[in-house]
N, CA, C and O atoms as CSV, one atom per row, in Angstrom:
chain,resi,resn,atom,element,x,y,z
A,1,MET,N,N,0.933,-0.925,0.096
A,1,MET,CA,C,0.040,-0.160,0.029
A,1,MET,C,C,0.716,1.324,-0.079
A,1,MET,O,O,1.773,1.506,0.526
A,2,ILE,N,N,0.128,2.404,-0.843
A,2,ILE,CA,C,1.413,3.274,-1.008
A,2,ILE,C,C,0.490,4.558,0.039
A,2,ILE,O,O,-0.723,4.763,0.085
A,3,LYS,N,N,1.563,5.215,0.749
A,3,LYS,CA,C,0.908,5.826,1.604
A,3,LYS,C,C,1.263,7.482,1.541
A,3,LYS,O,O,2.321,8.043,1.825
A,4,ALA,N,N,-0.011,8.053,1.065
A,4,ALA,CA,C,-0.231,9.384,0.594
A,4,ALA,C,C,-0.181,10.809,1.357
A,4,ALA,O,O,-1.175,11.139,2.005
A,5,GLY,N,N,0.696,11.477,1.314
A,5,GLY,CA,C,0.173,13.162,2.080
A,5,GLY,C,C,-0.264,14.386,1.092
A,5,GLY,O,O,0.198,14.652,-0.018
A,6,ILE,N,N,-0.896,14.797,1.544
A,6,ILE,CA,C,-1.402,16.116,0.946
A,6,ILE,C,C,-1.135,17.343,1.416
A,6,ILE,O,O,-1.710,17.637,2.464
A,7,ILE,N,N,-0.478,18.083,0.971
A,7,ILE,CA,C,-0.194,19.700,1.461
A,7,ILE,C,C,-1.158,20.486,0.989
A,7,ILE,O,O,-1.146,20.480,-0.242
A,8,GLY,N,N,-2.204,21.335,1.566
A,8,GLY,CA,C,-2.441,22.122,1.140
A,8,GLY,C,C,-4.146,21.591,0.523
A,8,GLY,O,O,-4.708,21.975,-0.502
A,9,GLY,N,N,-4.643,20.612,1.557
A,9,GLY,CA,C,-6.053,19.947,0.905
A,9,GLY,C,C,-7.470,20.593,0.817
A,9,GLY,O,O,-8.408,20.111,0.182
A,10,ALA,N,N,-7.499,21.793,1.567
A,10,ALA,CA,C,-8.832,21.933,1.235
A,10,ALA,C,C,-9.079,23.343,-0.005
A,10,ALA,O,O,-10.002,24.153,0.088
A,11,GLY,N,N,-8.183,23.350,-0.939
A,11,GLY,CA,C,-8.879,23.917,-2.017
A,11,GLY,C,C,-9.197,22.897,-2.748
A,11,GLY,O,O,-9.166,21.728,-2.366
A,12,TYR,N,N,-9.643,23.435,-4.261
A,12,TYR,CA,C,-10.649,22.582,-5.326
A,12,TYR,C,C,-9.545,21.214,-5.443
A,12,TYR,O,O,-9.798,20.024,-5.258
A,13,THR,N,N,-8.053,21.968,-5.875
A,13,THR,CA,C,-7.261,20.715,-6.453
A,13,THR,C,C,-6.991,19.496,-5.177
A,13,THR,O,O,-6.958,18.267,-5.219
A,14,GLY,N,N,-6.849,20.346,-4.220
A,14,GLY,CA,C,-6.862,18.825,-2.762
A,14,GLY,C,C,-7.793,18.241,-2.707
A,14,GLY,O,O,-7.766,17.065,-2.346
A,15,GLY,N,N,-9.034,18.927,-3.078
A,15,GLY,CA,C,-10.238,18.368,-2.758
A,15,GLY,C,C,-10.729,17.145,-3.905
A,15,GLY,O,O,-11.298,16.060,-3.784
A,16,GLU,N,N,-10.184,17.939,-5.086
A,16,GLU,CA,C,-10.333,16.210,-6.225
A,16,GLU,C,C,-9.159,15.208,-5.787
A,16,GLU,O,O,-9.393,14.020,-5.565
A,17,LEU,N,N,-7.938,15.747,-5.682
A,17,LEU,CA,C,-6.846,14.609,-5.582
A,17,LEU,C,C,-7.384,13.434,-4.243
A,17,LEU,O,O,-7.182,12.220,-4.251
A,18,ILE,N,N,-7.980,14.094,-3.349
A,18,ILE,CA,C,-8.887,13.073,-2.069
A,18,ILE,C,C,-9.974,12.235,-2.557
A,18,ILE,O,O,-10.222,11.105,-2.136
A,19,ARG,N,N,-10.574,12.822,-3.420
A,19,ARG,CA,C,-11.581,11.943,-3.937
A,19,ARG,C,C,-11.141,10.845,-4.579
A,19,ARG,O,O,-11.594,9.713,-4.407
A,20,ILE,N,N,-9.933,11.259,-5.600
A,20,ILE,CA,C,-9.112,9.994,-6.600
A,20,ILE,C,C,-8.565,9.031,-5.363
A,20,ILE,O,O,-8.697,7.813,-5.239
A,21,LEU,N,N,-8.078,9.740,-4.716
A,21,LEU,CA,C,-6.886,8.486,-3.649
A,21,LEU,C,C,-7.790,7.782,-2.896
A,21,LEU,O,O,-7.504,6.613,-2.633
A,22,LEU,N,N,-9.239,8.433,-2.329
A,22,LEU,CA,C,-9.669,7.281,-1.575
A,22,LEU,C,C,-10.393,6.179,-2.397
A,22,LEU,O,O,-11.156,5.411,-1.812
A,23,ASN,N,N,-10.177,6.075,-3.744
A,23,ASN,CA,C,-10.802,5.107,-4.955
A,23,ASN,C,C,-9.510,4.511,-5.023
A,23,ASN,O,O,-9.600,3.356,-5.438
A,24,HIS,N,N,-8.601,4.784,-4.827
A,24,HIS,CA,C,-7.576,4.127,-5.397
A,24,HIS,C,C,-7.139,2.830,-4.946
A,24,HIS,O,O,-6.667,2.869,-3.810
A,25,PRO,N,N,-7.150,1.649,-5.509
A,25,PRO,CA,C,-7.037,0.467,-4.728
A,25,PRO,C,C,-5.962,0.160,-3.790
A,25,PRO,O,O,-6.068,-0.488,-2.750
A,26,VAL,N,N,-4.527,0.901,-4.458
A,26,VAL,CA,C,-3.404,0.649,-3.412
A,26,VAL,C,C,-2.872,1.836,-2.748
A,26,VAL,O,O,-1.843,1.764,-2.077
A,27,VAL,N,N,-3.535,2.950,-2.904
A,27,VAL,CA,C,-3.361,3.991,-1.740
A,27,VAL,C,C,-4.105,4.104,-0.712
A,27,VAL,O,O,-5.277,3.745,-0.593
A,28,SER,N,N,-3.242,4.748,0.257
A,28,SER,CA,C,-4.103,5.186,1.595
A,28,SER,C,C,-3.371,6.352,1.755
A,28,SER,O,O,-2.162,6.471,1.555
A,29,ILE,N,N,-4.500,7.604,2.292
A,29,ILE,CA,C,-4.096,8.973,2.359
A,29,ILE,C,C,-3.420,8.830,4.280
A,29,ILE,O,O,-3.996,8.347,5.255
A,30,SER,N,N,-2.333,9.334,4.199
A,30,SER,CA,C,-1.794,9.348,5.557
A,30,SER,C,C,-1.918,10.606,6.044
A,30,SER,O,O,-2.098,10.509,7.258
A,31,PHE,N,N,-1.912,11.363,5.813
A,31,PHE,CA,C,-2.344,12.545,6.067
A,31,PHE,C,C,-3.152,14.174,5.028
A,31,PHE,O,O,-2.824,14.383,3.860
A,32,VAL,N,N,-3.779,14.740,5.500
A,32,VAL,CA,C,-4.075,16.050,5.015
A,32,VAL,C,C,-3.836,17.067,5.496
A,32,VAL,O,O,-4.152,17.240,6.673
A,33,GLN,N,N,-3.114,18.228,4.669
A,33,GLN,CA,C,-2.539,19.027,5.628
A,33,GLN,C,C,-3.307,20.283,5.355
A,33,GLN,O,O,-3.376,20.376,4.129
A,34,SER,N,N,-3.944,21.340,5.948
A,34,SER,CA,C,-4.654,22.980,5.897
A,34,SER,C,C,-4.125,23.473,7.206
A,34,SER,O,O,-4.219,22.856,8.267
A,35,LYS,N,N,-3.626,24.504,7.058
A,35,LYS,CA,C,-3.467,25.627,8.241
A,35,LYS,C,C,-4.705,26.084,8.307
A,35,LYS,O,O,-5.319,26.094,9.374
A,36,SER,N,N,-5.078,26.396,7.489
A,36,SER,CA,C,-6.780,27.441,8.097
A,36,SER,C,C,-7.840,25.945,8.456
A,36,SER,O,O,-8.701,26.032,9.332
A,37,ASN,N,N,-7.704,25.067,7.930
A,37,ASN,CA,C,-8.768,23.901,8.798
A,37,ASN,C,C,-8.669,22.734,9.515
A,37,ASN,O,O,-9.509,21.839,9.609
A,38,ALA,N,N,-7.551,22.812,10.028
A,38,ALA,CA,C,-6.714,21.777,11.122
A,38,ALA,C,C,-7.764,21.663,12.271
A,38,ALA,O,O,-8.316,22.547,12.926
A,39,GLY,N,N,-7.874,20.263,12.318
A,39,GLY,CA,C,-8.580,19.961,13.254
A,39,GLY,C,C,-10.206,19.729,12.649
A,39,GLY,O,O,-11.002,19.256,13.460
A,40,ASN,N,N,-10.617,19.985,11.523
A,40,ASN,CA,C,-12.042,19.973,11.019
A,40,ASN,C,C,-12.240,18.689,10.194
A,40,ASN,O,O,-11.180,18.274,9.727
A,41,LYS,N,N,-13.378,17.920,9.882
A,41,LYS,CA,C,-13.237,17.033,9.163
A,41,LYS,C,C,-13.240,17.681,7.678
A,41,LYS,O,O,-13.675,18.760,7.275
A,42,ILE,N,N,-12.640,16.699,7.070
A,42,ILE,CA,C,-12.535,17.317,5.578
A,42,ILE,C,C,-13.919,17.167,4.771
A,42,ILE,O,O,-14.186,17.897,3.817
A,43,SER,N,N,-14.798,16.129,5.252
A,43,SER,CA,C,-16.130,16.592,4.498
A,43,SER,C,C,-16.764,17.818,5.071
A,43,SER,O,O,-17.896,18.023,4.635
A,44,SER,N,N,-16.371,18.578,5.835
A,44,SER,CA,C,-16.989,19.826,6.273
A,44,SER,C,C,-16.619,21.111,5.594
A,44,SER,O,O,-17.157,22.215,5.682
A,45,ILE,N,N,-15.351,20.634,4.745
A,45,ILE,CA,C,-14.871,21.339,3.284
A,45,ILE,C,C,-15.161,20.770,1.840
A,45,ILE,O,O,-15.634,21.442,0.923
A,46,HIS,N,N,-14.891,19.742,1.784
A,46,HIS,CA,C,-15.404,19.180,0.638
A,46,HIS,C,C,-16.466,18.543,0.948
A,46,HIS,O,O,-16.375,17.399,1.392
A,47,THR,N,N,-17.735,19.184,0.767
A,47,THR,CA,C,-19.269,18.181,1.430
A,47,THR,C,C,-19.085,17.238,0.312
A,47,THR,O,O,-19.514,16.156,0.713
A,48,ASP,N,N,-18.741,17.149,-0.654
A,48,ASP,CA,C,-19.185,15.865,-1.754
A,48,ASP,C,C,-18.357,14.616,-1.339
A,48,ASP,O,O,-18.161,13.672,-2.105
A,49,LEU,N,N,-17.834,14.692,0.075
A,49,LEU,CA,C,-17.099,13.806,0.669
A,49,LEU,C,C,-17.794,13.157,1.679
A,49,LEU,O,O,-17.443,12.067,2.130
A,50,GLU,N,N,-18.814,13.812,2.072
A,50,GLU,CA,C,-19.430,13.103,3.458
A,50,GLU,C,C,-19.932,12.118,3.462
A,50,GLU,O,O,-20.777,11.841,2.611
A,51,GLY,N,N,-19.527,11.171,4.540
A,51,GLY,CA,C,-19.953,9.673,4.150
A,51,GLY,C,C,-18.409,8.966,3.442
A,51,GLY,O,O,-18.393,7.741,3.554
A,52,GLU,N,N,-17.659,9.326,3.029
A,52,GLU,CA,C,-16.951,8.793,2.536
A,52,GLU,C,C,-15.843,8.519,2.874
A,52,GLU,O,O,-15.258,7.514,2.469
A,53,THR,N,N,-15.185,9.645,3.948
A,53,THR,CA,C,-14.087,9.567,4.874
A,53,THR,C,C,-14.324,10.066,5.971
A,53,THR,O,O,-15.432,10.559,6.183
A,54,ASN,N,N,-13.455,10.058,6.818
A,54,ASN,CA,C,-13.593,10.054,8.341
A,54,ASN,C,C,-12.196,11.260,8.447
A,54,ASN,O,O,-12.233,11.862,9.520
A,55,LEU,N,N,-11.159,11.633,7.640
A,55,LEU,CA,C,-10.245,11.985,8.268
A,55,LEU,C,C,-10.626,13.444,8.274
A,55,LEU,O,O,-11.636,13.906,7.743
A,56,VAL,N,N,-9.546,14.232,9.048
A,56,VAL,CA,C,-9.907,15.302,9.507
A,56,VAL,C,C,-8.271,16.443,9.147
A,56,VAL,O,O,-7.115,16.025,9.221
A,57,PHE,N,N,-8.521,17.303,8.925
A,57,PHE,CA,C,-7.390,18.343,8.041
A,57,PHE,C,C,-6.239,18.230,9.387
A,57,PHE,O,O,-6.662,18.288,10.542
A,58,SER,N,N,-5.121,18.104,9.163
A,58,SER,CA,C,-3.779,18.334,10.274
A,58,SER,C,C,-3.063,19.926,10.167
A,58,SER,O,O,-3.111,20.631,9.159
A,59,ASN,N,N,-2.683,20.134,10.908
A,59,ASN,CA,C,-1.597,21.184,10.695
A,59,ASN,C,C,-0.095,20.811,10.177
A,59,ASN,O,O,0.727,21.486,9.558
A,60,GLU,N,N,-0.050,19.283,10.742
A,60,GLU,CA,C,0.903,18.688,10.615
A,60,GLU,C,C,1.603,17.855,9.507
A,60,GLU,O,O,0.845,17.059,8.952
A,61,ILE,N,N,2.822,17.865,9.088
A,61,ILE,CA,C,3.114,16.845,8.127
A,61,ILE,C,C,3.713,15.758,8.337
A,61,ILE,O,O,4.911,15.868,8.597
A,62,ASN,N,N,3.194,14.533,8.308
A,62,ASN,CA,C,3.557,13.518,8.830
A,62,ASN,C,C,4.543,12.749,7.443
A,62,ASN,O,O,4.203,12.369,6.322
A,63,GLU,N,N,5.897,12.758,8.179
A,63,GLU,CA,C,6.963,12.236,7.545
A,63,GLU,C,C,6.683,10.580,7.092
A,63,GLU,O,O,7.491,10.024,6.348
A,64,ASN,N,N,5.583,9.921,7.560
A,64,ASN,CA,C,5.475,8.287,7.547
A,64,ASN,C,C,4.754,8.430,6.393
A,64,ASN,O,O,3.556,8.214,6.576
A,65,ALA,N,N,5.138,8.800,4.938
A,65,ALA,CA,C,4.267,8.784,3.708
A,65,ALA,C,C,5.288,8.504,2.719
A,65,ALA,O,O,6.431,8.876,2.987
A,66,ASP,N,N,5.033,7.803,1.424
A,66,ASP,CA,C,5.875,7.593,0.314
A,66,ASP,C,C,6.032,8.468,-0.612
A,66,ASP,O,O,7.024,8.628,-1.323
A,67,VAL,N,N,4.829,9.175,-0.611
A,67,VAL,CA,C,4.900,10.499,-1.672
A,67,VAL,C,C,3.609,11.376,-1.200
A,67,VAL,O,O,2.476,10.903,-1.111
A,68,ILE,N,N,3.962,12.750,-0.906
A,68,ILE,CA,C,3.509,14.000,-0.575
A,68,ILE,C,C,2.903,14.958,-2.104
A,68,ILE,O,O,3.627,15.337,-3.025
A,69,PHE,N,N,1.921,15.095,-2.028
A,69,PHE,CA,C,1.538,15.754,-3.258
A,69,PHE,C,C,1.030,17.465,-2.392
A,69,PHE,O,O,0.461,17.790,-1.351
A,70,PHE,N,N,1.499,17.994,-3.286
A,70,PHE,CA,C,1.277,19.790,-3.233
A,70,PHE,C,C,-0.013,20.416,-3.686
A,70,PHE,O,O,-0.024,20.281,-4.910
A,71,CYS,N,N,-0.765,20.842,-3.419
A,71,CYS,CA,C,-1.601,21.122,-3.671
A,71,CYS,C,C,-2.017,22.847,-3.540
A,71,CYS,O,O,-3.181,23.242,-3.607
A,72,THR,N,N,-1.015,23.608,-3.373
A,72,THR,CA,C,-1.082,24.937,-2.721
A,72,THR,C,C,-0.821,25.504,-3.836
A,72,THR,O,O,-0.328,25.051,-4.869
A,73,GLY,N,N,-1.377,27.069,-3.415
A,73,GLY,CA,C,-1.247,27.937,-4.811
A,73,GLY,C,C,-0.066,27.948,-5.637
A,73,GLY,O,O,0.942,27.422,-5.166
A,74,HIS,N,N,-0.008,28.558,-7.018
A,74,HIS,CA,C,1.200,28.738,-7.860
A,74,HIS,C,C,2.394,29.493,-7.049
A,74,HIS,O,O,2.463,30.395,-6.214
A,75,GLY,N,N,3.066,28.858,-7.566
A,75,GLY,CA,C,4.452,29.252,-6.575
A,75,GLY,C,C,4.572,29.294,-5.205
A,75,GLY,O,O,5.443,30.071,-4.815
A,76,GLU,N,N,3.882,28.616,-4.236
A,76,GLU,CA,C,3.931,28.311,-2.449
A,76,GLU,C,C,4.735,27.012,-2.356
A,76,GLU,O,O,5.492,26.928,-1.389
A,77,SER,N,N,4.690,26.036,-3.172
A,77,SER,CA,C,5.552,25.041,-2.718
A,77,SER,C,C,7.107,25.175,-2.915
A,77,SER,O,O,7.994,24.532,-2.355
A,78,THR,N,N,7.207,26.124,-3.808
A,78,THR,CA,C,8.642,26.608,-3.831
A,78,THR,C,C,9.095,27.419,-2.606
A,78,THR,O,O,10.177,27.307,-2.030
A,79,ALA,N,N,8.038,28.297,-2.292
A,79,ALA,CA,C,8.824,28.516,-0.720
A,79,ALA,C,C,8.698,27.599,0.487
A,79,ALA,O,O,9.340,27.604,1.537
A,80,LEU,N,N,7.676,26.783,0.060
A,80,LEU,CA,C,7.666,25.920,1.368
A,80,LEU,C,C,8.615,24.517,1.698
A,80,LEU,O,O,8.648,23.661,2.583
A,81,LEU,N,N,9.316,24.802,0.510
A,81,LEU,CA,C,10.053,22.997,0.783
A,81,LEU,C,C,11.418,23.347,1.273
A,81,LEU,O,O,11.953,22.348,1.756
A,82,PRO,N,N,11.973,24.129,1.309
A,82,PRO,CA,C,13.106,24.542,1.766
A,82,PRO,C,C,13.392,24.528,3.672
A,82,PRO,O,O,14.348,24.236,4.390
A,83,GLU,N,N,11.642,25.130,3.960
A,83,GLU,CA,C,11.332,25.118,5.563
A,83,GLU,C,C,10.965,23.787,6.053
A,83,GLU,O,O,11.161,23.488,7.231
A,84,LEU,N,N,10.422,22.940,5.181
A,84,LEU,CA,C,9.482,21.864,5.383
A,84,LEU,C,C,11.160,20.527,5.585
A,84,LEU,O,O,11.178,19.777,6.561
A,85,ASN,N,N,11.778,20.508,5.033
A,85,ASN,CA,C,12.857,19.613,5.025
A,85,ASN,C,C,12.400,18.403,4.759
A,85,ASN,O,O,12.905,17.521,5.453
A,86,ILE,N,N,11.666,18.090,4.037
A,86,ILE,CA,C,11.092,16.778,3.753
A,86,ILE,C,C,12.270,15.492,3.531
A,86,ILE,O,O,13.259,16.052,3.056
A,87,PRO,N,N,12.459,14.507,3.632
A,87,PRO,CA,C,13.367,13.764,3.633
A,87,PRO,C,C,13.493,12.922,2.380
A,87,PRO,O,O,12.672,12.084,2.006
A,88,THR,N,N,14.663,13.261,1.762
A,88,THR,CA,C,14.637,12.515,0.173
A,88,THR,C,C,14.441,11.364,0.269
A,88,THR,O,O,15.435,10.855,-0.248
A,89,SER,N,N,13.782,10.572,0.607
A,89,SER,CA,C,13.446,9.108,0.709
A,89,SER,C,C,11.600,9.551,0.190
A,89,SER,O,O,11.002,8.626,-0.358
A,90,ILE,N,N,10.986,10.597,0.336
A,90,ILE,CA,C,9.619,10.532,0.260
A,90,ILE,C,C,9.664,11.317,-1.054
A,90,ILE,O,O,10.385,12.309,-1.168
A,91,LYS,N,N,8.815,10.822,-2.136
A,91,LYS,CA,C,8.631,11.427,-3.336
A,91,LYS,C,C,7.436,12.966,-3.380
A,91,LYS,O,O,6.283,12.944,-2.949
A,92,ILE,N,N,8.128,14.176,-4.015
A,92,ILE,CA,C,6.731,15.093,-4.007
A,92,ILE,C,C,6.365,15.087,-5.611
A,92,ILE,O,O,6.958,14.787,-6.647
A,93,ILE,N,N,5.383,15.461,-5.336
A,93,ILE,CA,C,4.447,15.761,-6.439
A,93,ILE,C,C,4.034,17.071,-6.559
A,93,ILE,O,O,3.202,17.205,-5.662
A,94,VAL,N,N,4.134,18.065,-7.127
A,94,VAL,CA,C,3.447,18.823,-7.024
A,94,VAL,C,C,2.823,19.721,-8.397
A,94,VAL,O,O,3.391,20.177,-9.390
A,95,LEU,N,N,0.849,19.744,-7.777
A,95,LEU,CA,C,0.542,20.304,-8.733
A,95,LEU,C,C,-0.761,21.708,-9.049
A,95,LEU,O,O,-1.854,21.893,-9.584
A,96,SER,N,N,0.430,22.495,-8.197
A,96,SER,CA,C,0.129,24.098,-8.774
A,96,SER,C,C,0.937,24.753,-10.366
A,96,SER,O,O,0.703,25.898,-10.751
């Protein structure tokens, strides 16, 4: 099973990615980060996911992931990467 994390999960791109990954046969979502929605259920923001998941937005980045998707605004991932210090063993995919 591939463990995926999402940074910036409260926006449109994050919501679509969550929906896709929830239905993927070999992926589990390790965390969905959102500074502004930390502690809230994902379905409270992405109402189309009501009943699909009990995941909650996190303010933390879990390094127990195989891949991390950046769903942040244009150019934000470039600024975030140096300060996050993500281990080189984790694959990074930027969707912004």
